[in-house]
C-alpha positions, -999 to +999 in steps of 0.1 A: +124-405+307+143-410+263+174-388+263+203-384+238+242-388+254+266-364+242+291-388+242+325-363+234+311-346+275+295-371+289+261-354+301+227-366+293+205-344+271+165-345+273+149-348+234+132-317+223+108-313+196+094-280+185+059-275+172+041-248+155+005-246+152-027-223+139-043-214+170-067-196+155-082-228+146-101-251+172-095-286+151-055-271+160-059-267+188-065-298+202-045-315+179-015-297+195-028-304+231-033-340+223+001-338+201+020-325+232+003-349+255+024-376+237+054-363+240+059-351+271+043-393+280+073-405+263+099-379+275+106-359+250+105-317+256+084-291+234+094-262+227+063-232+214+063-199+212+045-176+234+017-155+209+011-190+211+013-211+240-009-181+254-040-201+230-029-235+239-039-261+267-005-264+277+011-276+309+038-254+330+065-279+317+065-269+282+087-246+272+079-210+255+103-191+233+097-153+229+110-142+196+096-161+164+129-164+146+153-198+136+174-192+166+146-207+184+147-235+169+181-247+185+186-276+196+153-294+186+154-327+162+121-320+149+095-298+144+065-308+134+038-282+127-004-283+123-027-265+101-031-260+065-019-248+032-002-218+054+007-227+087+027-251+065+044-229+042+051-207+074+069-234+089+089-241+061+107-208+065+121-219+101+129-252+088+149-239+060+164-210+080+172-236+107+179-272+094+156-292+115+132-309+100+095-302+094+068-329+097+036-318+089-003-326+104-028-319+077-058-301+097-068-277+059-085-291+029-056-303+007-016-306+026+010-325-002+043-303+022+018-326+056+029-364+059+002-375+083-041-361+088-062-351+122-069-385+123-031-398+128-022-382+157-014-407+183+012-422+150+034-393+143+037-394+182+049-426+184+070-425+151+084-396+169+096-411+199+113-441+186+126-418+154+109-441+129+113-414+098+136-403+076+144-376+063+145-360+025+153-323+012+134-306-009+144-282-039+135-246-029+145-216-055+161-185-054+146-152-064+163-118-073+147-086-081+170-060-104+161-024-115+188-008-135+205-035-129+214-036-092+195-059-067+172-044-048+154-072-035+162-108-020+135-137-014+133-171-022+104-200-020+093-232-016+064-235-035+063-210-064+076-173-070+049-157-087+049-120-108+020-106-108-006-075-127-014-052-101-041-029-121-069-058-129-081-039-160-044-033-173-024-073-187+011-070-175+036-071-206+066-096-196+090-106-219+107-147-205+143-154-211+164-187-202+200-188-197+206-156-205+185-165-241+150-145-247+121-173-252+091-155-260+069-124-247+036-118-241+005-097-222-010-118-190-022-120-153+010-135-144+042-152-145+050-188-119+079-198-115+077-229-096+098-260-083+086-299-089+070-295-050+049-264-063+036-279-095+006-288-071-001-257-055+001-220-075+012-236-113-008-265-111-041-240-102-026-221-138-028-254-162+011-266-143+023-299-148+023-323-118+061-327-117+072-361-090+088-346-062+125-365-072+125-348-109+148-320-100+132-289-123+124-260-124+092-244-141+076-215-160+040-212-158+019-180-181-014-170-163-041-166-186-013-155-211-027-137-245-007-154-275+003-183-292+027-196-280+020-195-239+027-236-226+042-241-195+076-247-192+101-272-180+135-265-175+164-279-163+173-268-124+208-256-131+186-234-160+179-189-147+151-182-156+142-142-162+108-123-164+117-089-170+085-068-172+085-042-204+085-004-195+054+006-209+032-022-190+019-006-153+045-019-123+037-056-108+036-077-075+062-106-066+044-130-043+073-160-027+052-185-011+019-162-014+031-152+021+062-128+017+051-100-013+076-067-023+053-045-050+078-040-083+099-016-093+092-004-131+109-033-156+120-050-129+134-079-140+134-113-119+155-135-117+150-173-098+172-201-100+180-236-075+179-228-041+209-228-023+199-239+010+168-266+009+135-277+030+142-309+046+107-325+052+109-354+080+087-385+055+071-412+079+057-434+047+067-447+016+043-444-001+048-431-037+035-399-053+011-416-069-013-429-043-004-392-026-017-379-057-050-399-061-053-386-025-053-354-021-072-345-052-097-379-052-091-389-080-110-417-099-093-447-102-118-471-089-118-492-124-081-500-116-074-533-126-040-534-123-016-550-148-018-581-165+005-611-143 
């Protein structure tokens, strides 16, 4: 059995991993079963949410918890997430709130947050058992919504915060502000404020640049803007971005990571700044981000010959 020893108390405790899976997918159910079996064989305990355990063929030795709160990860050394981008972002909520590193296994299409694919399950288990992984921190953003100067909502995002129109027939009229100074204004379908991690997600679809994860920056990307100057902007990580919805325009809506949404009040102001709490990701590979980009987007590089020697 794999154990760790508490030197201060002289007691021995079992290593525990938390497992989060998209149980609506048959592939996730089978993958979860394989991961659980591999961890248990190596003496590592597994903990899952009771709501998910009901859909998984798990042995009785697997610990189940009822409440989906950050406290359910207490005592866990790692959070393994099996699923697509939506499930990985759900796992990021647990990882940020608990401080436990997240190791994602992609069962969806792109899965930029994932560190492994479905065919790598044996390798994932082996790396977890031998602790052969590294942990890196990914920048987040904190989001504040103001109405008449008062804060009416707070949120955060790992990928992006998107201010979007509600009515399909009416544009959202906005003024963009950076570091307390107005930058430009126009009508649009929305504005995406993103992190480097989110530069390959919604911001990418809106025409924003791909930013390497080790680059610290904030992105502001217009969605279908009607203006001559409506280019994506990349600012300092210490900048404060703001989107002011003009009083004569319809109400907007705020989406954070495509998971949490709130209707914006009339003439709302949305402020975005670097998040105080990062998300910790477990990494198995040392491959460059360029290689990851090529693999995830299936980019055409077949004619590459490399630098001359």
